[in-house]
C-alpha positions as CSV (number, residue, x, y, z in Angstrom):
1,M,67.1,-116.7,100.7
2,S,68.0,-113.4,99.1
3,L,65.8,-111.1,97.2
4,V,67.2,-108.2,95.2
5,E,64.9,-105.2,95.3
6,D,66.4,-103.2,92.4
7,K,64.8,-103.1,89.0
8,L,67.8,-102.9,86.8
9,T,68.5,-103.2,83.1
10,L,70.9,-106.0,82.0
11,A,73.5,-103.3,81.3
12,E,73.2,-102.1,84.9
13,V,73.5,-105.6,86.2
14,A,76.6,-106.2,84.1
15,A,78.2,-103.0,85.3
16,A,77.5,-104.0,88.9
17,L,79.0,-107.4,88.4
18,S,82.0,-105.9,86.7
19,A,82.6,-103.5,89.5
20,V,82.6,-106.3,92.1
21,T,84.6,-108.9,90.3
22,G,87.0,-106.6,88.4
23,K,86.1,-108.5,85.3
24,R,84.5,-107.1,82.1
25,C,80.9,-108.3,81.8
26,D,79.2,-107.5,78.5
27,V,75.5,-107.8,77.6
28,H,74.5,-109.1,74.2
29,T,70.8,-108.9,73.3
30,V,69.4,-111.4,70.9
31,N,65.9,-112.2,69.6
32,V,64.2,-115.6,70.0
33,E,65.2,-116.7,66.5
34,E,68.9,-116.1,67.3
35,V,68.6,-118.0,70.6
36,L,67.1,-120.9,68.8
37,A,69.8,-120.8,66.1
38,L,72.4,-121.0,68.9
39,G,70.9,-124.3,69.9
40,F,68.8,-123.4,72.9
41,H,65.5,-125.3,73.5
42,E,62.4,-123.2,72.6
43,G,61.2,-123.5,76.2
44,V,64.4,-121.9,77.4
45,A,64.1,-119.1,74.9
46,M,60.4,-118.4,75.8
47,S,61.3,-118.4,79.5
48,Y,63.7,-115.5,78.9
49,V,60.9,-113.7,76.9
50,W,58.6,-114.2,80.0
51,M,61.3,-112.8,82.4
52,N,61.7,-109.7,80.2
53,V,58.0,-109.1,79.7
54,E,56.5,-110.2,83.0
55,G,59.3,-111.1,85.4
56,Y,58.9,-112.2,89.0
57,Q,56.4,-109.9,90.7
58,V,57.5,-109.7,94.3
59,D,55.9,-107.5,97.0
60,P,58.8,-106.4,99.3
61,Q,56.4,-106.0,102.2
62,Q,54.9,-109.4,101.7
63,A,58.4,-110.9,101.5
64,A,59.4,-109.2,104.7
65,G,56.4,-110.8,106.3
66,H,58.1,-114.1,105.6
67,G,61.4,-113.0,107.0
68,I,62.9,-112.1,103.7
69,Q,64.6,-108.7,103.6
70,P,65.2,-107.3,100.1
71,E,68.6,-105.9,99.4
72,S,70.2,-104.0,96.6
73,L,72.1,-105.9,93.9
74,K,75.3,-104.1,95.0
75,T,74.9,-105.3,98.6
76,F,74.1,-108.8,97.4
77,L,77.2,-108.9,95.1
78,V,79.5,-107.4,97.6
79,S,78.5,-109.9,100.3
80,R,79.4,-112.7,97.8
81,K,82.5,-111.0,96.4
82,A,84.9,-113.8,97.4
83,L,82.7,-116.4,95.7
84,L,82.3,-114.3,92.6
85,Q,86.0,-113.7,92.3
86,V,86.7,-117.4,92.5
87,A,84.0,-118.1,89.9
88,Y,85.3,-115.4,87.5
89,A,89.0,-116.1,88.2
90,G,89.6,-117.6,84.7
91,V,87.7,-114.9,82.9
92,A,89.8,-112.2,81.1
């Protein structure tokens, strides 16, 4: 199990993903009404609201007590670079 310790904006996550994959990753922010208009279920839309407002509250020291060592997003992505490059191979 991996736990990323960084608290990053979506733009920062996109930049890190782009840096590792070599593919452009853009962030588009939409409100709940726009998400629903795109055909997403209301529960899905509200789960994204919850993630943005509350998010998962993880205590790194408590996680370490369970053998989970937090790592940076960059470290996480670099360690999975080959998988990400395959996954994003068809993306322009």
